[in-house]
N, C-alpha and C positions, 0 to 999 in steps of 0.2 A: 115160689122161689123164682127170682128173675132169671131170664135166659139171656146170656151174653155170648155173642159170636166174635171171635178174632179171625179176620179174613186176610188171606194173602194168596194171590194166584198160584205162586210156586214156592214151596217150602224146601229150602236146602239149608244145611247147617251153617249158621253165621250169627253175628251179634244180635240181630233182630229176633231170630228164632230162639236164642238163649234167653233174651229178655222176656219174650212171651211165655216161655216155659217157667221161668222164675216167678213171674207174676201169677199165672194160673195155679201154681202150687199153693199160693197164699190166699186165693179167693175161695174161701170155704163155704160161703153162704149163697152161692150162685150155681145155676146150671150152666156149665161152660161148653161151648162148641168151638171147634177149630174148622174153619171153612177154607176150601181150596178148589181150584179148577184144573190145574195142570197135572196130567198123569205122570209126569216125570219127577214129581216131588219125591223127596227122600223118604222112602218107606220106613226106614229104621227110625228116623226122626218122628214121623207120624205115630209110630208105635209108642214112643216116649210120651207123646201128648195124650195117648189113650189112657194113661194112668190117672189123668186128672180131668179129661174132657172127652166129649164125643166128637170124633173126627168125621167130617161130612164133605164128600165131594159134591160140589154144586154143578148139577147137570143143566142142559139146555132147558128142560121142562121143570126145573125145581121150583117149588113154592114153599118157602120156609117162613115161619112166624117166630120172631124173637122179640125181646124188649130193647136190647141195645146192640148195635153193630159197631165193632171197632175195626176200622180199615188200617191195615199195617203196611200197605203198599199203594200209595195214593195215586200215582200218575195214570192208572187205567182202571183201578178197582171199582170206582163208583159206577161208571157206565157199564162195566162188565156184569154186575150183579144187582143193580138197583131195582130192576123189575122182578127179581126172583126172591127177594127177601123183604118181608113186611116187618117193620120195626117202628118203635116210638122215638128212637134217638140214634144218631149216627155220629161217631167220633172218628176223627182222623188222627192217627198216632204216627208222628214223624220220627223215623230213625235215620233216614238219609235225606239230605237236603241239597238238591241240585235243580237244574233247569227242568228236568222231566217232572220232578215232584212238585215244584212250585207252579208248573203250568196249569194245575188244577184251579188256581185262583183267577185265571184268565177266562174261565168259562162260568158265566153267571149262573146258569141253570145247575151245573154240577156243584158249584160252591154253595148254593142255597140248600142243598141236601145236607151239608155238614153243619152239625149243631155246635160241636166243640173241637178244638185243635189242641193236641197235646204234643209238646216238644220235650226233649230229654235233657236240655241244658238251658241255663240262663243266657248263654252266649247265642244259642240258636234263636231264642226269642228276640234278643236285641237286633240280630241280623235281619230277621223277618220284618220287624217293625220299621226298619230303614228302607225296605223295598217299596216299590210303587204301590203294592197292594197292602202296605203296612196298616193304614187306617182301616182298611176293609176287614182285616183279620183281628184287629186289636181286642175287640170285645169277646172273641171266641178263644183266644190264645191262653194256654196255661202251661206252666212248667211242672213236670213230674219226673224226677230222676228214676232211672231204672231200678227195679228190685234186683238185689244181688244175693244169691244164696251163699252167705258167708260160711256157714257150717259145712255145706257140701263141698265148697272150694277147698277148705282147709283139710277136710277128711280125704278128699281125692288126691290132694297134693302129697299126702303121706303114703300113698300106695307105691310099691316098689316099681322101678323102671330101670332097664339096663341101657344107659347111654354113656358115651365117653365124656367124662367131666375133667379129664386130665389135661386142661388147657389153661393158658394165662387169662383168656377172656372167653366167656361163654354167653352167647346171644341167642334169643329166640324171638321169632315173629309168628303171630297167630292170626290167621284170617285168610280170605280168599286169595288165591294166586292170580292176581290181575294187576294191570298197570296202574290203576288208580290207587292201589295200596302202596305204591312207591317202590316197586322192585328195582327200577333203574337207579334210584337213590341208594338203595341197599348195595347195589353193585359198586357205586362210586365210593361209598364208605368202606366197603370190604377191600377195595383196591388200595385205599390209603392205609388201612390196617396192615395189609400185606407189605406195602412199601416201608412201613415203620418196623417191620420184622416182629409184629405182634403174633403170637401163637393163639389163634382163635378158632372157635367152632360156632357155626351159626345154624340153628335148627329152624326149619320152615315148616310150620304145622298148619295144614289146611289144603284144600284143593279148589277146583273151579269146575262149575258145571260145563263150561266150554273148554273141553280138553285141548283143543288146538291152541288156545291162548296159553294154557298152562304149559304145554310142551314147548311152545315158542320161547316162553320166559326161561324155562329150565335150560334150554340150549345156550342162552347168554351167560350162564354161570359155569360153563364147561371148564374154563381156564382156572376157576376157583373151586372145582368140584371136591377137592379134599377138605375145603373149609366149610362147605355147605352140606346140609343133609335135609333133603326134602322128604318129610315123613308122611305126607298126605293127611287125610282127616284122622284126627285122634279123638276118641270119645272122652278122653281125660287128658287135656293139655296141661292141667295144673301141676302134675308131677314133673313135667319137663320145665315149666316156668320156674318152679321152686329151685331147680338145680342150677339155674342160670344167673349170671351177674346182671343182665338187663333184659327187659322186654322192649323190643324195637318196633315202632309203628311210624312209618315214614310216608303216610298217606297224603294224597292231594288235599283231602278235606275229611272231616268227621263232624257229626252232630254231637256225639259223645263216644269216646273210645272206651267201650265197656271192658275190653281186655286190659286197659290201663288200670281201671279200678280193681280188677281181679288180681293183677300183678301186685299192686300196692297192698292189698289184703295179705298177700304172701310175703310181704317185705322186700319185693323185688323192684328196684328203681327202673325208670323208663327212659328210653331215647325216642324222641318224637320230633316231627316237623312242626313248623310254626303255623299250623292251621289254628283258627281263632279259638276253638274250645280247648286247645292244648294248655292255654294259660289259666283255664279254669280247673284243670286237672293236675298239672305239673308245676312245681316251683323250680324254675331254671337254676341249675347248679346247687340244688338242695335235695329234691326228690327225683332228680333226673336231669336230662340235658335236652334243650330244645334247639333243633337244627333248622337251617333255612330250607325252604322248599325249592328255591331257585338258584341260590349261590353255592354251588358245590365246592368252590375254592375255600369257602369259610369252614368247611369240615376239617381242614388241616389243623386249625388251631384248637379243635375240640378233642383231638386224639389223646393228648396227655390227660385231659380231664376224664375221659372215658376210662382209661386204663388205671390211673392213679387214685381217682376219687370214688371208685365203686363201693368201697366199704363205708365211706362217709355217708353216701346217699342211702345205703342200706340201713345204717344206724339211724338216720333221720326219719325213716319210715316205721321205726319200732312203736311209735305212739299212734300210728294211723288206725282209725276205727271207722267202720261204715255201719250206719243204721238205716233200716228200711221203714221204720215206723211212720215217719212223716209222709213218705211216698205212698204207703199202703192206705193211710187215712185219706189222702187226696184221691186215690183211685176209688175208694168206697164212696166218697162224696160225689164223684163224677158219675159213677155207675148207678 
């Protein structure tokens, strides 16, 4: 049986961790390992992985032999563990795409270690091919959409939850409480809704490893504290998403907004910013609304659409289906 390790220095609950969990649940014919180095990794999350894999802390003197290593945090992972893990194949799995991540391609020695590069959207592939290193990565680059546990999402969404749904507009955002997820854009949109006398409630589901950043962001919402509810980490965000009119993701950028797919599975339309992959996931003014990342004044003209068209967008999602079969076949071929 082939031995596969998914490595990430620090594990905390986020889209990448959910994607890893959903994938390893479906890899039945492999011996799976989860590797990490940081002691502050989320212990409860690691326990969830233990149902499907052996969780291994990689120490200074570790010597581990496997068949395939999947790096899930590229910008320092290779150098951190290269000499500690003997393997036949190394895969780089991109869930985040920025200067830190792409810097790996500037180091020829590090890059040579990588046999294949997996990205989670066609958009990400196109962007990478346009970069200076595009020709360099072309032959190693493959697109493989994330595995999404549809049955689990639907079942969890039906679990009871006591939240206040007696509002004209109910919004939810799921993800890390950090600036790159667009919290200042949220504040701008919220102020406009308030100015238009819209009765709204906005649930923020998620936390941040860096508590000082999280606390700093929360302070900025003080004047709208009756409209926002910071719920922290929720093991089951789907039961909240299902109760809301929109899932809101106003990030600086995304390689693939996994939570957008999850929301659409539950028939919940999305409000997103115009990062490139948004157009691969959302049809503007049909399955949601796409806002500018930079032009806050343009939000004004979207308020009526947000309030009046929420049922239309929801109806448009009734036929949405998600299949994992193609992605699972690709993963098996790669592994």
